[in-house]
FIKOLZA-1660 file (N, C-alpha, C; in steps of 0.1 Angstrom, whole numbers, plus 5000, padded with zeros to 4 digits):
% residues 207
   i   px   py   pz ch aa at
   1 4740 8892 0332  A  M  N
   1 4734 8903 0325  A  M CA
   1 4745 8911 0319  A  M  C
   2 4744 8915 0306  A  A  N
   2 4754 8922 0299  A  A CA
   2 4748 8935 0292  A  A  C
   3 4755 8946 0294  A  L  N
   3 4751 8958 0287  A  L CA
   3 4754 8957 0272  A  L  C
   4 4744 8960 0264  A  L  N
   4 4746 8959 0249  A  L CA
   4 4753 8972 0244  A  L  C
   5 4763 8970 0236  A  I  N
   5 4771 8981 0230  A  I CA
   5 4766 8983 0216  A  I  C
   6 4772 8994 0209  A  K  N
   6 4767 8998 0197  A  K CA
   6 4766 8988 0186  A  K  C
   7 4776 8979 0184  A  D  N
   7 4775 8969 0173  A  D CA
   7 4763 8960 0176  A  D  C
   8 4761 8956 0189  A  E  N
   8 4750 8947 0192  A  E CA
   8 4737 8954 0190  A  E  C
   9 4737 8967 0194  A  L  N
   9 4724 8975 0193  A  L CA
   9 4720 8976 0178  A  L  C
  10 4730 8979 0170  A  E  N
  10 4728 8981 0155  A  E CA
  10 4722 8968 0150  A  E  C
  11 4727 8957 0154  A  E  N
  11 4722 8944 0149  A  E CA
  11 4708 8941 0154  A  E  C
  12 4706 8945 0167  A  L  N
  12 4693 8941 0174  A  L CA
  12 4681 8950 0170  A  L  C
  13 4684 8963 0165  A  I  N
  13 4673 8972 0163  A  I CA
  13 4672 8974 0148  A  I  C
  14 4660 8969 0142  A  P  N
  14 4658 8970 0127  A  P CA
  14 4655 8985 0124  A  P  C
  15 4657 8988 0111  A  D  N
  15 4655 9001 0105  A  D CA
  15 4640 9006 0107  A  D  C
  16 4631 8996 0106  A  S  N
  16 4617 9000 0106  A  S CA
  16 4608 8988 0111  A  S  C
  17 4596 8991 0113  A  R  N
  17 4586 8980 0117  A  R CA
  17 4585 8969 0107  A  R  C
  18 4587 8973 0094  A  D  N
  18 4586 8963 0084  A  D CA
  18 4597 8952 0085  A  D  C
  19 4608 8956 0091  A  N  N
  19 4620 8947 0092  A  N CA
  19 4620 8940 0105  A  N  C
  20 4610 8942 0113  A  Y  N
  20 4610 8937 0127  A  Y CA
  20 4608 8922 0127  A  Y  C
  21 4615 8914 0135  A  E  N
  21 4612 8900 0137  A  E CA
  21 4614 8896 0151  A  E  C
  22 4609 8885 0155  A  T  N
  22 4609 8881 0169  A  T CA
  22 4624 8880 0174  A  T  C
  23 4626 8885 0186  A  G  N
  23 4639 8885 0192  A  G CA
  23 4646 8898 0191  A  G  C
  24 4641 8907 0183  A  K  N
  24 4647 8920 0181  A  K CA
  24 4641 8930 0190  A  K  C
  25 4647 8942 0191  A  V  N
  25 4641 8954 0198  A  V CA
  25 4635 8963 0188  A  V  C
  26 4622 8965 0189  A  L  N
  26 4615 8974 0180  A  L CA
  26 4615 8988 0186  A  L  C
  27 4619 8998 0179  A  I  N
  27 4618 9012 0183  A  I CA
  27 4612 9019 0171  A  I  C
  28 4599 9023 0172  A  D  N
  28 4592 9028 0161  A  D CA
  28 4584 9041 0164  A  D  C
  29 4586 9052 0158  A  P  N
  29 4596 9054 0146  A  P CA
  29 4610 9057 0151  A  P  C
  30 4620 9050 0145  A  L  N
  30 4634 9054 0147  A  L CA
  30 4637 9064 0136  A  L  C
  31 4636 9077 0140  A  L  N
  31 4638 9087 0130  A  L CA
  31 4652 9088 0124  A  L  C
  32 4662 9084 0132  A  S  N
  32 4675 9085 0127  A  S CA
  32 4684 9074 0134  A  S  C
  33 4692 9067 0126  A  R  N
  33 4701 9057 0132  A  R CA
  33 4711 9064 0141  A  R  C
  34 4713 9077 0140  A  D  N
  34 4722 9084 0149  A  D CA
  34 4717 9084 0163  A  D  C
  35 4705 9080 0165  A  Q  N
  35 4700 9079 0179  A  Q CA
  35 4707 9067 0186  A  Q  C
  36 4713 9058 0179  A  I  N
  36 4720 9047 0185  A  I CA
  36 4734 9051 0188  A  I  C
  37 4737 9052 0201  A  G  N
  37 4751 9056 0205  A  G CA
  37 4759 9044 0209  A  G  C
  38 4770 9047 0215  A  S  N
  38 4780 9036 0219  A  S CA
  38 4775 9026 0229  A  S  C
  39 4767 9031 0238  A  I  N
  39 4761 9021 0248  A  I CA
  39 4746 9024 0251  A  I  C
  40 4740 9033 0243  A  S  N
  40 4726 9037 0246  A  S CA
  40 4719 9041 0234  A  S  C
  41 4706 9043 0235  A  V  N
  41 4698 9048 0224  A  V CA
  41 4690 9060 0229  A  V  C
  42 4691 9071 0222  A  D  N
  42 4683 9083 0225  A  D CA
  42 4668 9081 0221  A  D  C
  43 4659 9085 0230  A  L  N
  43 4645 9085 0228  A  L CA
  43 4639 9099 0229  A  L  C
  44 4629 9102 0221  A  R  N
  44 4623 9115 0220  A  R CA
  44 4611 9117 0228  A  R  C
  45 4609 9130 0231  A  L  N
  45 4597 9134 0239  A  L CA
  45 4584 9133 0230  A  L  C
  46 4574 9127 0235  A  G  N
  46 4562 9125 0227  A  G CA
  46 4552 9136 0229  A  G  C
  47 4540 9134 0223  A  Y  N
  47 4530 9144 0221  A  Y CA
  47 4521 9147 0234  A  Y  C
  48 4519 9136 0242  A  D  N
  48 4508 9137 0252  A  D CA
  48 4514 9139 0266  A  D  C
  49 4507 9147 0274  A  F  N
  49 4511 9150 0288  A  F CA
  49 4500 9149 0297  A  F  C
  50 4503 9145 0310  A  L  N
  50 4494 9146 0321  A  L CA
  50 4500 9156 0331  A  L  C
  51 4494 9167 0333  A  V  N
  51 4500 9178 0341  A  V CA
  51 4494 9178 0355  A  V  C
  52 4502 9178 0365  A  S  N
  52 4497 9178 0379  A  S CA
  52 4491 9192 0382  A  S  C
  53 4480 9192 0388  A  V  N
  53 4473 9205 0391  A  V CA
  53 4470 9206 0406  A  V  C
  54 4468 9218 0410  A  V  N
  54 4465 9221 0424  A  V CA
  54 4450 9218 0426  A  V  C
  55 4448 9211 0437  A  S  N
  55 4434 9207 0440  A  S CA
  55 4430 9211 0454  A  S  C
  56 4417 9212 0457  A  N  N
  56 4412 9215 0470  A  N CA
  56 4412 9203 0479  A  N  C
  57 4416 9191 0473  A  K  N
  57 4417 9179 0482  A  K CA
  57 4430 9180 0490  A  K  C
  58 4430 9174 0502  A  A  N
  58 4441 9175 0511  A  A CA
  58 4453 9167 0506  A  A  C
  59 4450 9156 0500  A  S  N
  59 4461 9147 0495  A  S CA
  59 4456 9137 0485  A  S  C
  60 4466 9130 0479  A  I  N
  60 4462 9119 0470  A  I CA
  60 4460 9107 0479  A  I  C
  61 4449 9100 0477  A  R  N
  61 4445 9089 0485  A  R CA
  61 4447 9076 0477  A  R  C
  62 4452 9066 0484  A  L  N
  62 4455 9053 0477  A  L CA
  62 4444 9043 0479  A  L  C
  63 4434 9046 0487  A  E  N
  63 4423 9037 0488  A  E CA
  63 4414 9037 0476  A  E  C
  64 4410 9026 0471  A  Q  N
  64 4402 9025 0458  A  Q CA
  64 4388 9030 0461  A  Q  C
  65 4384 9031 0473  A  D  N
  65 4370 9036 0476  A  D CA
  65 4370 9051 0478  A  D  C
  66 4380 9058 0474  A  K  N
  66 4381 9073 0474  A  K CA
  66 4384 9079 0461  A  K  C
  67 4375 9077 0451  A  P  N
  67 4378 9081 0437  A  P CA
  67 4380 9096 0436  A  P  C
  68 4374 9104 0444  A  S  N
  68 4375 9119 0443  A  S CA
  68 4389 9123 0447  A  S  C
  69 4396 9115 0454  A  S  N
  69 4410 9119 0458  A  S CA
  69 4420 9109 0452  A  S  C
  70 4417 9101 0442  A  S  N
  70 4426 9092 0436  A  S CA
  70 4436 9099 0427  A  S  C
  71 4447 9093 0423  A  P  N
  71 4457 9100 0415  A  P CA
  71 4451 9107 0402  A  P  C
  72 4441 9101 0396  A  E  N
  72 4435 9106 0384  A  E CA
  72 4430 9121 0386  A  E  C
  73 4425 9123 0398  A  A  N
  73 4419 9136 0401  A  A CA
  73 4429 9148 0402  A  A  C
  74 4442 9145 0402  A  F  N
  74 4452 9155 0403  A  F CA
  74 4460 9158 0391  A  F  C
  75 4456 9152 0379  A  F  N
  75 4463 9154 0367  A  F CA
  75 4453 9158 0355  A  F  C
  76 4457 9166 0347  A  Q  N
  76 4449 9170 0335  A  Q CA
  76 4457 9167 0322  A  Q  C
  77 4450 9162 0312  A  P  N
  77 4457 9159 0299  A  P CA
  77 4458 9171 0291  A  P  C
  78 4469 9171 0283  A  T  N
  78 4471 9182 0273  A  T CA
  78 4480 9175 0262  A  T  C
  79 4480 9182 0250  A  R  N
  79 4487 9176 0239  A  R CA
  79 4494 9187 0231  A  R  C
  80 4506 9184 0225  A  R  N
  80 4514 9193 0217  A  R CA
  80 4517 9186 0204  A  R  C
  81 4521 9194 0194  A  D  N
  81 4525 9189 0181  A  D CA
  81 4540 9188 0181  A  D  C
  82 4546 9181 0171  A  I  N
  82 4560 9180 0170  A  I CA
  82 4566 9194 0168  A  I  C
  83 4576 9198 0175  A  G  N
  83 4583 9211 0174  A  G CA
  83 4577 9221 0184  A  G  C
  84 4565 9218 0190  A  D  N
  84 4559 9227 0199  A  D CA
  84 4567 9227 0212  A  D  C
  85 4565 9238 0220  A  K  N
  85 4572 9239 0233  A  K CA
  85 4562 9234 0244  A  K  C
  86 4568 9228 0254  A  F  N
  86 4560 9224 0266  A  F CA
  86 4568 9230 0278  A  F  C
  87 4561 9238 0286  A  L  N
  87 4568 9245 0297  A  L CA
  87 4566 9237 0310  A  L  C
  88 4578 9233 0315  A  L  N
  88 4579 9225 0327  A  L CA
  88 4583 9234 0339  A  L  C
  89 4573 9236 0348  A  H  N
  89 4576 9246 0359  A  H CA
  89 4584 9240 0370  A  H  C
  90 4590 9248 0378  A  P  N
  90 4598 9243 0390  A  P CA
  90 4589 9235 0399  A  P  C
  91 4594 9224 0404  A  S  N
  91 4588 9215 0413  A  S CA
  91 4574 9210 0408  A  S  C
  92 4573 9208 0395  A  Q  N
  92 4561 9203 0389  A  Q CA
  92 4563 9189 0384  A  Q  C
  93 4553 9181 0386  A  T  N
  93 4554 9167 0381  A  T CA
  93 4545 9166 0369  A  T  C
  94 4550 9161 0358  A  V  N
  94 4543 9159 0345  A  V CA
  94 4546 9145 0340  A  V  C
  95 4535 9138 0336  A  L  N
  95 4537 9125 0331  A  L CA
  95 4536 9126 0316  A  L  C
  96 4546 9120 0309  A  A  N
  96 4547 9120 0294  A  A CA
  96 4551 9106 0290  A  A  C
  97 4553 9105 0277  A  T  N
  97 4558 9093 0271  A  T CA
  97 4569 9096 0260  A  T  C
  98 4576 9085 0256  A  S  N
  98 4585 9087 0245  A  S CA
  98 4576 9088 0232  A  S  C
  99 4582 9094 0222  A  L  N
  99 4576 9095 0209  A  L CA
  99 4575 9081 0203  A  L  C
 100 4585 9073 0206  A  E  N
 100 4587 9059 0200  A  E CA
 100 4579 9049 0208  A  E  C
 101 4574 9039 0201  A  Y  N
 101 4568 9027 0206  A  Y CA
 101 4579 9017 0207  A  Y  C
 102 4581 9011 0219  A  V  N
 102 4592 9002 0221  A  V CA
 102 4587 8988 0224  A  V  C
 103 4593 8978 0218  A  A  N
 103 4589 8964 0221  A  A CA
 103 4602 8956 0224  A  A  C
 104 4603 8950 0236  A  L  N
 104 4615 8943 0240  A  L CA
 104 4613 8928 0239  A  L  C
 105 4623 8921 0235  A  P  N
 105 4622 8906 0236  A  P CA
 105 4623 8901 0250  A  P  C
 106 4620 8889 0252  A  D  N
 106 4619 8883 0266  A  D CA
 106 4632 8882 0273  A  D  C
 107 4643 8885 0266  A  N  N
 107 4657 8884 0272  A  N CA
 107 4664 8897 0273  A  N  C
 108 4657 8908 0271  A  V  N
 108 4663 8922 0271  A  V CA
 108 4654 8931 0280  A  V  C
 109 4661 8938 0289  A  Y  N
 109 4654 8949 0296  A  Y CA
 109 4661 8962 0294  A  Y  C
 110 4654 8973 0298  A  A  N
 110 4660 8986 0295  A  A CA
 110 4660 8995 0307  A  A  C
 111 4670 9003 0309  A  E  N
 111 4671 9013 0320  A  E CA
 111 4670 9027 0313  A  E  C
 112 4662 9036 0318  A  I  N
 112 4660 9049 0312  A  I CA
 112 4665 9060 0321  A  I  C
 113 4672 9070 0315  A  S  N
 113 4677 9081 0323  A  S CA
 113 4677 9093 0314  A  S  C
 114 4676 9105 0320  A  S  N
 114 4676 9117 0312  A  S CA
 114 4690 9119 0306  A  S  C
 115 4691 9125 0294  A  R  N
 115 4703 9128 0288  A  R CA
 115 4711 9139 0296  A  R  C
 116 4724 9139 0296  A  S  N
 116 4732 9148 0304  A  S CA
 116 4728 9162 0302  A  S  C
 117 4725 9166 0289  A  S  N
 117 4722 9180 0286  A  S CA
 117 4710 9185 0293  A  S  C
 118 4700 9176 0295  A  F  N
 118 4687 9180 0302  A  F CA
 118 4689 9178 0317  A  F  C
 119 4697 9168 0321  A  H  N
 119 4699 9166 0335  A  H CA
 119 4706 9179 0341  A  H  C
 120 4714 9185 0333  A  R  N
 120 4721 9198 0338  A  R CA
 120 4711 9209 0339  A  R  C
 121 4700 9208 0332  A  L  N
 121 4690 9219 0333  A  L CA
 121 4681 9217 0345  A  L  C
 122 4681 9205 0351  A  G  N
 122 4673 9202 0363  A  G CA
 122 4662 9191 0360  A  G  C
 123 4662 9185 0348  A  V  N
 123 4652 9175 0345  A  V CA
 123 4658 9161 0347  A  V  C
 124 4653 9154 0357  A  S  N
 124 4659 9142 0361  A  S CA
 124 4649 9131 0359  A  S  C
 125 4652 9120 0351  A  I  N
 125 4643 9109 0348  A  I CA
 125 4651 9096 0351  A  I  C
 126 4645 9087 0357  A  S  N
 126 4651 9074 0359  A  S CA
 126 4640 9063 0360  A  S  C
 127 4641 9053 0352  A  S  N
 127 4631 9042 0352  A  S CA
 127 4637 9030 0346  A  S  C
 128 4629 9019 0347  A  M  N
 128 4634 9006 0342  A  M CA
 128 4622 8998 0336  A  M  C
 129 4624 8991 0325  A  F  N
 129 4614 8983 0319  A  F CA
 129 4618 8969 0317  A  F  C
 130 4609 8960 0321  A  Q  N
 130 4611 8946 0322  A  Q CA
 130 4612 8939 0308  A  Q  C
 131 4619 8928 0307  A  P  N
 131 4619 8920 0295  A  P CA
 131 4605 8918 0289  A  P  C
 132 4603 8919 0276  A  G  N
 132 4590 8917 0270  A  G CA
 132 4581 8929 0270  A  G  C
 133 4586 8940 0276  A  F  N
 133 4577 8952 0276  A  F CA
 133 4573 8956 0262  A  F  C
 134 4560 8961 0261  A  R  N
 134 4555 8967 0249  A  R CA
 134 4548 8980 0253  A  R  C
 135 4551 8991 0245  A  G  N
 135 4544 9003 0247  A  G CA
 135 4554 9015 0245  A  G  C
 136 4548 9027 0246  A  C  N
 136 4556 9039 0247  A  C CA
 136 4562 9040 0261  A  C  C
 137 4575 9045 0261  A  I  N
 137 4582 9045 0274  A  I CA
 137 4576 9057 0283  A  I  C
 138 4572 9053 0295  A  S  N
 138 4567 9063 0304  A  S CA
 138 4578 9072 0309  A  S  C
 139 4576 9086 0309  A  L  N
 139 4586 9095 0313  A  L CA
 139 4579 9104 0324  A  L  C
 140 4585 9103 0336  A  E  N
 140 4580 9110 0348  A  E CA
 140 4589 9123 0349  A  E  C
 141 4584 9134 0343  A  L  N
 141 4592 9146 0343  A  L CA
 141 4590 9154 0356  A  L  C
 142 4602 9159 0360  A  F  N
 142 4602 9168 0372  A  F CA
 142 4613 9178 0371  A  F  C
 143 4609 9191 0373  A  N  N
 143 4619 9202 0372  A  N CA
 143 4625 9205 0386  A  N  C
 144 4637 9201 0388  A  H  N
 144 4644 9203 0401  A  H CA
 144 4650 9217 0402  A  H  C
 145 4650 9225 0392  A  S  N
 145 4655 9238 0393  A  S CA
 145 4645 9248 0397  A  S  C
 146 4649 9261 0399  A  N  N
 146 4639 9271 0403  A  N CA
 146 4635 9280 0391  A  N  C
 147 4637 9275 0379  A  I  N
 147 4634 9283 0366  A  I CA
 147 4626 9274 0357  A  I  C
 148 4615 9279 0351  A  P  N
 148 4608 9271 0341  A  P CA
 148 4617 9266 0330  A  P  C
 149 4614 9255 0324  A  I  N
 149 4622 9249 0313  A  I CA
 149 4613 9246 0302  A  I  C
 150 4617 9252 0290  A  E  N
 150 4609 9249 0278  A  E CA
 150 4615 9236 0271  A  E  C
 151 4606 9226 0271  A  L  N
 151 4610 9213 0264  A  L CA
 151 4603 9213 0250  A  L  C
 152 4610 9207 0241  A  I  N
 152 4605 9207 0227  A  I CA
 152 4600 9193 0224  A  I  C
 153 4588 9192 0219  A  V  N
 153 4582 9179 0216  A  V CA
 153 4590 9173 0204  A  V  C
 154 4595 9161 0205  A  G  N
 154 4603 9155 0195  A  G CA
 154 4617 9155 0197  A  G  C
 155 4622 9163 0207  A  S  N
 155 4636 9164 0210  A  S CA
 155 4641 9151 0217  A  S  C
 156 4654 9148 0216  A  R  N
 156 4660 9137 0223  A  R CA
 156 4661 9140 0238  A  R  C
 157 4652 9135 0246  A  L  N
 157 4652 9139 0260  A  L CA
 157 4659 9129 0269  A  L  C
 158 4657 9116 0266  A  V  N
 158 4662 9105 0275  A  V CA
 158 4671 9095 0267  A  V  C
 159 4678 9087 0274  A  Q  N
 159 4686 9076 0268  A  Q CA
 159 4683 9063 0274  A  Q  C
 160 4682 9053 0266  A  A  N
 160 4679 9039 0271  A  A CA
 160 4691 9030 0270  A  A  C
 161 4695 9024 0280  A  R  N
 161 4705 9013 0280  A  R CA
 161 4699 9000 0281  A  R  C
 162 4703 8991 0272  A  F  N
 162 4697 8978 0271  A  F CA
 162 4706 8967 0276  A  F  C
 163 4700 8958 0284  A  Y  N
 163 4708 8947 0290  A  Y CA
 163 4702 8933 0286  A  Y  C
 164 4710 8924 0283  A  K  N
 164 4705 8910 0279  A  K CA
 164 4706 8901 0291  A  K  C
 165 4696 8894 0294  A  T  N
 165 4696 8884 0305  A  T CA
 165 4700 8871 0300  A  T  C
 166 4704 8862 0309  A  E  N
 166 4708 8849 0306  A  E CA
 166 4697 8840 0302  A  E  C
 167 4685 8843 0308  A  K  N
 167 4673 8835 0305  A  K CA
 167 4662 8844 0300  A  K  C
 168 4652 8838 0293  A  E  N
 168 4640 8846 0289  A  E CA
 168 4631 8848 0301  A  E  C
 169 4625 8860 0302  A  I  N
 169 4616 8863 0313  A  I CA
 169 4603 8869 0307  A  I  C
 170 4594 8861 0303  A  P  N
 170 4582 8866 0296  A  P CA
 170 4575 8877 0305  A  P  C
 171 4571 8888 0299  A  Y  N
 171 4565 8899 0306  A  Y CA
 171 4552 8896 0314  A  Y  C
 172 4544 8887 0308  A  N  N
 172 4532 8883 0314  A  N CA
 172 4532 8871 0323  A  N  C
 173 4545 8866 0326  A  A  N
 173 4546 8854 0334  A  A CA
 173 4540 8855 0347  A  A  C
 174 4541 8867 0353  A  Q  N
 174 4535 8869 0367  A  Q CA
 174 4522 8876 0365  A  Q  C
 175 4512 8867 0363  A  K  N
 175 4498 8872 0361  A  K CA
 175 4493 8880 0373  A  K  C
 176 4486 8891 0369  A  G  N
 176 4480 8899 0380  A  G CA
 176 4489 8910 0386  A  G  C
 177 4502 8910 0382  A  R  N
 177 4512 8920 0387  A  R CA
 177 4515 8931 0377  A  R  C
 178 4511 8929 0365  A  R  N
 178 4514 8940 0355  A  R CA
 178 4502 8950 0354  A  R  C
 179 4505 8962 0358  A  K  N
 179 4495 8973 0358  A  K CA
 179 4496 8982 0346  A  K  C
 180 4507 8981 0339  A  Y  N
 180 4510 8990 0327  A  Y CA
 180 4514 8982 0315  A  Y  C
 181 4504 8979 0306  A  I  N
 181 4506 8970 0295  A  I CA
 181 4502 8977 0282  A  I  C
 182 4512 8978 0273  A  A  N
 182 4510 8983 0259  A  A CA
 182 4503 8997 0259  A  A  C
 183 4508 9006 0268  A  Q  N
 183 4502 9019 0268  A  Q CA
 183 4510 9028 0258  A  Q  C
 184 4502 9037 0252  A  V  N
 184 4508 9046 0242  A  V CA
 184 4506 9061 0247  A  V  C
 185 4499 9063 0258  A  R  N
 185 4497 9076 0263  A  R CA
 185 4501 9076 0278  A  R  C
 186 4503 9088 0284  A  P  N
 186 4507 9088 0298  A  P CA
 186 4496 9082 0307  A  P  C
 187 4500 9075 0317  A  T  N
 187 4491 9069 0327  A  T CA
 187 4495 9072 0341  A  T  C
 188 4485 9077 0349  A  V  N
 188 4488 9080 0363  A  V CA
 188 4491 9068 0371  A  V  C
 189 4497 9070 0383  A  S  N
 189 4500 9059 0391  A  S CA
 189 4489 9049 0394  A  S  C
 190 4491 9037 0393  A  R  N
 190 4481 9027 0397  A  R CA
 190 4485 9020 0410  A  R  C
 191 4491 9027 0419  A  A  N
 191 4495 9022 0432  A  A CA
 191 4483 9017 0440  A  A  C
 192 4471 9023 0438  A  P  N
 192 4459 9018 0445  A  P CA
 192 4456 9004 0442  A  P  C
 193 4461 8999 0431  A  L  N
 193 4458 8985 0427  A  L CA
 193 4468 8975 0433  A  L  C
 194 4478 8980 0440  A  D  N
 194 4487 8971 0447  A  D CA
 194 4480 8962 0457  A  D  C
 195 4482 8949 0457  A  K  N
 195 4475 8941 0467  A  K CA
 195 4479 8944 0481  A  K  C
 196 4491 8948 0483  A  D  N
 196 4495 8951 0497  A  D CA
 196 4487 8963 0503  A  D  C
 197 4484 8973 0494  A  I  N
 197 4476 8985 0498  A  I CA
 197 4462 8980 0503  A  I  C
 198 4456 8971 0496  A  V  N
 198 4443 8966 0500  A  V CA
 198 4444 8958 0513  A  V  C
 199 4454 8950 0515  A  L  N
 199 4456 8942 0527  A  L CA
 199 4459 8951 0539  A  L  C
 200 4467 8961 0537  A  L  N
 200 4470 8971 0548  A  L CA
 200 4458 8978 0552  A  L  C
 201 4449 8982 0543  A  K  N
 201 4437 8989 0546  A  K CA
 201 4428 8980 0555  A  K  C
 202 4427 8967 0551  A  K  N
 202 4419 8958 0559  A  K CA
 202 4425 8957 0573  A  K  C
 203 4438 8956 0575  A  I  N
 203 4444 8955 0588  A  I CA
 203 4441 8967 0596  A  I  C
 204 4442 8979 0589  A  S  N
 204 4439 8991 0597  A  S CA
 204 4425 8992 0601  A  S  C
 205 4415 8988 0593  A  N  N
 205 4401 8988 0596  A  N CA
 205 4398 8979 0608  A  N  C
 206 4405 8968 0609  A  S  N
 206 4402 8958 0619  A  S CA
 206 4408 8961 0633  A  S  C
 207 4416 8971 0634  A  Q  N
 207 4422 8975 0647  A  Q CA
 207 4413 8984 0654  A  Q  C
% end
């Protein structure tokens, strides 16, 4: 696996969707080629948010037979326009997405992290996306500081580093294991769909 540097990124990322071809990395819209840095590409904060809310439920339950306490019950959707402020409160979890839709070829994966300027404010993001991924990049926002932070929709919040694999690894090769496919809006955790959760529940009930 090799980290792609600026010259390779420039060649791999077309200017627009109209110039996209198989084997390339699609980032749409790429508002400025300046987003492509020496070893990473800056991605912008999108419009949609799922905000964690206080509930009278004791906890988030992972059993699928408890819909009233499932992850969906603890988040509320909201939306902002480009240039609007979004207030991220201390110790608050907010699910968001990148402004850009990203499509990776089967031999490239991406690691996502918050840009240093936002990391220093207390916003820490870390994620990874498999080869062949399609969709807006999921951003799990959390404010580690004790002061609310005003985020601006459309600002360059995170950076993506792209790595090329020796072999192609189709995204849908492992059928039944992909829970997040081609999503363009924030999505709550689908941990309740994990097969081991179901199995462990059966073991617990049998004891």
